[in-house]
C-alpha positions as CSV (number, residue, x, y, z in Angstrom):
1,M,73.1,49.3,-19.8
2,S,74.8,47.1,-22.4
3,I,75.8,44.6,-19.7
4,I,72.2,44.2,-18.8
5,V,71.3,43.4,-22.4
6,V,74.1,40.9,-22.7
7,V,73.0,39.2,-19.4
8,L,69.4,39.1,-20.5
9,F,70.4,37.6,-23.9
10,L,72.6,35.0,-22.1
11,L,69.8,34.0,-19.7
12,G,67.4,33.7,-22.6
13,Y,69.8,31.5,-24.5
14,L,70.4,29.2,-21.5
15,N,66.7,29.0,-20.7
16,N,65.8,28.0,-24.3
17,N,68.6,25.6,-25.0
18,F,69.8,23.8,-21.9
19,F,67.7,21.3,-20.0
20,T,68.2,18.8,-17.2
21,T,66.6,15.4,-17.0
22,K,64.1,16.6,-14.4
23,M,63.0,19.4,-16.7
24,L,62.4,16.9,-19.6
25,V,60.6,14.0,-17.8
26,G,57.0,13.8,-18.9
27,K,54.7,13.2,-21.9
28,Y,55.4,14.6,-25.4
29,E,53.1,14.7,-28.4
30,N,54.4,14.8,-32.0
31,I,53.5,17.8,-34.1
32,N,53.3,18.0,-37.9
33,Y,53.7,14.2,-38.4
34,E,51.9,14.0,-41.7
35,N,55.1,13.8,-43.8
36,D,55.5,10.1,-44.2
37,F,58.6,10.3,-46.5
38,I,61.0,11.3,-43.7
39,G,62.9,8.2,-42.7
40,Y,62.3,6.9,-39.3
41,N,60.3,9.9,-38.0
42,P,56.8,9.0,-36.9
43,H,54.2,9.8,-39.5
44,I,51.2,9.0,-37.2
45,A,50.0,10.6,-34.0
46,D,52.4,9.4,-31.2
47,T,53.0,10.1,-27.5
48,L,56.6,9.8,-26.2
49,I,57.1,9.4,-22.5
50,L,60.5,10.3,-21.0
51,K,61.0,8.7,-17.6
52,D,63.4,9.9,-14.9
53,N,65.4,6.6,-15.1
54,N,66.6,7.5,-18.6
55,E,64.1,5.2,-20.3
56,F,61.3,6.1,-22.7
57,E,58.4,4.5,-24.4
58,S,56.4,5.4,-27.4
59,S,53.8,3.6,-29.5
60,Y,55.9,4.3,-32.6
61,Y,59.4,3.6,-31.3
62,G,58.5,1.1,-28.5
63,K,60.7,1.1,-25.4
64,G,64.2,2.3,-25.2
65,K,66.8,4.4,-23.4
66,Y,67.8,8.0,-23.8
67,K,70.9,10.0,-22.8
68,L,71.4,13.8,-22.7
69,S,74.6,15.5,-23.8
70,Y,75.6,19.2,-23.8
71,S,77.6,21.5,-26.0
72,F,77.8,25.2,-26.6
73,K,74.8,24.9,-28.9
74,G,72.6,23.4,-26.2
75,T,71.2,20.1,-25.1
76,R,71.1,17.0,-27.4
77,I,69.2,13.8,-26.7
78,D,70.1,10.3,-28.0
79,L,67.3,7.8,-28.1
80,E,68.1,4.1,-28.6
81,Y,65.2,1.7,-29.2
82,G,64.5,-1.8,-30.5
83,E,64.8,-5.2,-29.0
84,G,68.3,-6.2,-30.1
85,F,68.3,-9.1,-32.6
86,S,65.7,-10.9,-34.6
87,N,66.3,-14.5,-35.7
88,L,65.2,-15.3,-39.3
89,E,65.6,-18.3,-41.4
90,V,66.6,-17.6,-45.0
91,K,67.1,-20.6,-47.4
92,D,67.4,-23.0,-44.5
93,E,70.1,-20.8,-42.9
94,K,69.6,-19.0,-39.6
95,V,70.3,-15.3,-39.8
96,N,70.5,-12.8,-36.9
97,L,69.4,-9.2,-37.8
98,L,70.0,-6.2,-35.6
99,N,66.7,-4.4,-35.1
100,R,68.1,-1.9,-32.6
101,S,68.3,1.7,-33.8
102,Y,68.9,5.2,-32.5
103,F,68.7,8.8,-33.4
104,N,70.0,12.0,-31.8
105,T,68.6,15.5,-32.0
106,T,68.4,18.8,-30.3
107,I,66.0,20.0,-27.6
108,E,64.8,23.6,-27.6
109,R,61.8,25.9,-26.9
110,S,60.6,29.3,-28.2
111,W,62.2,32.3,-26.5
112,F,61.1,32.3,-22.9
113,F,57.8,30.7,-23.7
114,G,56.5,27.3,-24.5
115,N,57.4,23.8,-23.5
116,P,60.5,21.9,-24.5
117,R,60.5,20.5,-28.0
118,I,62.4,17.4,-29.2
119,I,63.2,18.3,-32.8
120,L,62.5,15.6,-35.4
121,F,62.8,17.5,-38.7
122,E,63.5,21.2,-38.2
123,D,62.8,22.3,-41.8
124,L,59.2,20.9,-41.7
125,N,58.7,22.1,-38.1
126,Q,58.2,18.4,-37.0
127,Y,58.9,17.8,-33.3
128,Y,57.7,16.3,-30.0
129,E,56.3,18.9,-27.7
130,K,56.0,18.4,-23.9
131,I,52.3,18.3,-22.8
132,E,52.6,17.1,-19.2
Protein backbone atom coordinates (compact mmCIF):
# COMPACT_ATOMS: atom_id res chain seq x y z
CA MET A 1 0.00 0.00 0.00
CA SER A 2 2.79 2.45 0.85
CA ILE A 3 4.46 1.71 -2.52
CA ILE A 4 1.27 2.81 -4.30
CA VAL A 5 1.23 6.10 -2.36
CA VAL A 6 4.89 6.76 -3.20
CA VAL A 7 4.31 5.97 -6.90
CA LEU A 8 1.25 8.24 -7.03
CA PHE A 9 3.18 11.06 -5.34
CA LEU A 10 6.08 10.61 -7.76
CA LEU A 11 3.78 10.61 -10.80
CA GLY A 12 2.05 13.76 -9.52
CA TYR A 13 5.39 15.48 -8.98
CA LEU A 14 6.60 14.58 -12.49
CA ASN A 15 3.28 15.67 -14.06
CA ASN A 16 3.36 19.05 -12.35
CA ASN A 17 7.02 19.99 -12.70
CA PHE A 18 8.48 18.44 -15.86
CA PHE A 19 7.50 19.60 -19.34
CA THR A 20 8.73 19.01 -22.88
CA THR A 21 8.82 21.64 -25.62
CA LYS A 22 5.78 20.02 -27.28
CA MET A 23 3.82 20.34 -24.04
CA LEU A 24 4.66 24.04 -23.74
CA VAL A 25 4.18 25.30 -27.30
CA GLY A 26 1.19 27.66 -27.49
CA LYS A 27 -0.27 30.93 -26.24
CA TYR A 28 0.07 32.20 -22.68
CA GLU A 29 -1.71 35.06 -20.94
CA ASN A 30 -0.19 36.90 -18.00
CA ILE A 31 -2.12 36.89 -14.72
CA ASN A 32 -1.91 39.44 -11.86
CA TYR A 33 0.12 41.91 -13.90
CA GLU A 34 -1.03 45.07 -12.08
CA ASN A 35 2.12 45.30 -9.91
CA ASP A 36 4.23 47.72 -11.94
CA PHE A 37 7.09 47.97 -9.44
CA ILE A 38 8.47 44.51 -10.26
CA GLY A 39 11.49 45.05 -12.51
CA TYR A 40 11.11 43.71 -16.02
CA ASN A 41 7.88 41.78 -15.49
CA PRO A 42 5.02 42.95 -17.68
CA HIS A 43 2.62 45.25 -15.83
CA ILE A 44 0.13 45.31 -18.71
CA ALA A 45 -1.99 42.61 -20.30
CA ASP A 46 0.28 40.50 -22.50
CA THR A 47 0.20 37.36 -24.60
CA LEU A 48 3.33 35.23 -24.86
CA ILE A 49 3.55 32.76 -27.76
CA LEU A 50 6.04 29.88 -27.46
CA LYS A 51 6.86 28.30 -30.82
CA ASP A 52 8.18 24.80 -31.48
CA ASN A 53 11.44 26.18 -32.97
CA ASN A 54 12.45 27.58 -29.56
CA GLU A 55 11.43 31.11 -30.46
CA PHE A 56 8.83 33.26 -28.75
CA GLU A 57 7.04 36.54 -29.24
CA SER A 58 5.21 38.87 -26.96
CA SER A 59 3.93 42.43 -27.23
CA TYR A 60 5.87 43.25 -24.03
CA TYR A 61 9.18 41.44 -24.62
CA GLY A 62 9.17 41.44 -28.43
CA LYS A 63 10.74 38.50 -30.22
CA GLY A 64 13.32 36.19 -28.73
CA LYS A 65 14.48 32.66 -28.09
CA TYR A 66 13.84 30.29 -25.21
CA LYS A 67 15.63 27.24 -23.86
CA LEU A 68 14.42 24.59 -21.42
CA SER A 69 16.61 23.03 -18.75
CA TYR A 70 15.90 20.39 -16.13
CA SER A 71 16.92 19.72 -12.55
CA PHE A 72 15.56 17.73 -9.64
CA LYS A 73 13.22 20.66 -8.89
CA GLY A 74 11.64 20.57 -12.35
CA THR A 75 11.70 22.46 -15.62
CA ARG A 76 13.26 25.90 -16.01
CA ILE A 77 12.86 28.21 -18.97
CA ASP A 78 15.37 30.83 -20.12
CA LEU A 79 13.96 33.60 -22.31
CA GLU A 80 16.36 35.87 -24.20
CA TYR A 81 14.94 38.91 -25.96
CA GLY A 82 15.96 42.22 -27.49
CA GLU A 83 17.57 43.28 -30.72
CA GLY A 84 21.23 43.26 -29.78
CA PHE A 85 22.80 46.71 -29.81
CA SER A 86 21.50 50.26 -30.11
CA ASN A 87 23.69 53.00 -31.53
CA LEU A 88 23.49 56.35 -29.75
CA GLU A 89 25.40 59.53 -30.07
CA VAL A 90 26.39 61.16 -26.77
CA LYS A 91 28.35 64.45 -26.89
CA ASP A 92 29.41 63.81 -30.48
CA GLU A 93 30.64 60.32 -29.62
CA LYS A 94 29.04 57.13 -30.93
CA VAL A 95 28.10 54.68 -28.20
CA ASN A 96 26.83 51.10 -28.61
CA LEU A 97 24.44 49.94 -25.89
CA LEU A 98 23.41 46.37 -25.37
CA ASN A 99 19.62 46.13 -25.38
CA ARG A 100 19.46 42.36 -25.19
CA SER A 101 18.18 40.88 -21.96
CA TYR A 102 17.01 37.61 -20.52
CA PHE A 103 15.35 36.02 -17.54
CA ASN A 104 14.94 32.48 -16.32
CA THR A 105 12.21 31.03 -14.20
CA THR A 106 10.34 27.84 -13.39
CA ILE A 107 7.34 26.22 -15.03
CA GLU A 108 4.70 24.46 -12.97
CA ARG A 109 1.00 23.67 -12.69
CA SER A 110 -1.46 23.00 -9.88
CA TRP A 111 -1.53 19.36 -8.79
CA PHE A 112 -2.89 17.25 -11.65
CA PHE A 113 -5.09 20.10 -12.85
CA GLY A 114 -4.63 23.24 -14.83
CA ASN A 115 -2.42 24.42 -17.61
CA PRO A 116 1.33 25.03 -17.41
CA ARG A 117 2.34 28.32 -15.78
CA ILE A 118 5.52 30.27 -16.43
CA ILE A 119 6.21 31.91 -13.07
CA LEU A 120 7.07 35.63 -13.14
CA PHE A 121 6.84 36.52 -9.43
CA GLU A 122 5.75 33.69 -7.17
CA ASP A 123 5.05 35.72 -4.00
CA LEU A 124 2.48 37.88 -5.83
CA ASN A 125 1.09 34.95 -7.83
CA GLN A 126 2.16 36.59 -11.11
CA TYR A 127 2.61 34.20 -14.03
CA TYR A 128 1.85 33.42 -17.66
CA GLU A 129 -0.77 30.68 -17.99
CA LYS A 130 -1.23 28.61 -21.13
CA ILE A 131 -4.54 29.36 -22.83
CA GLU A 132 -4.12 27.50 -26.16
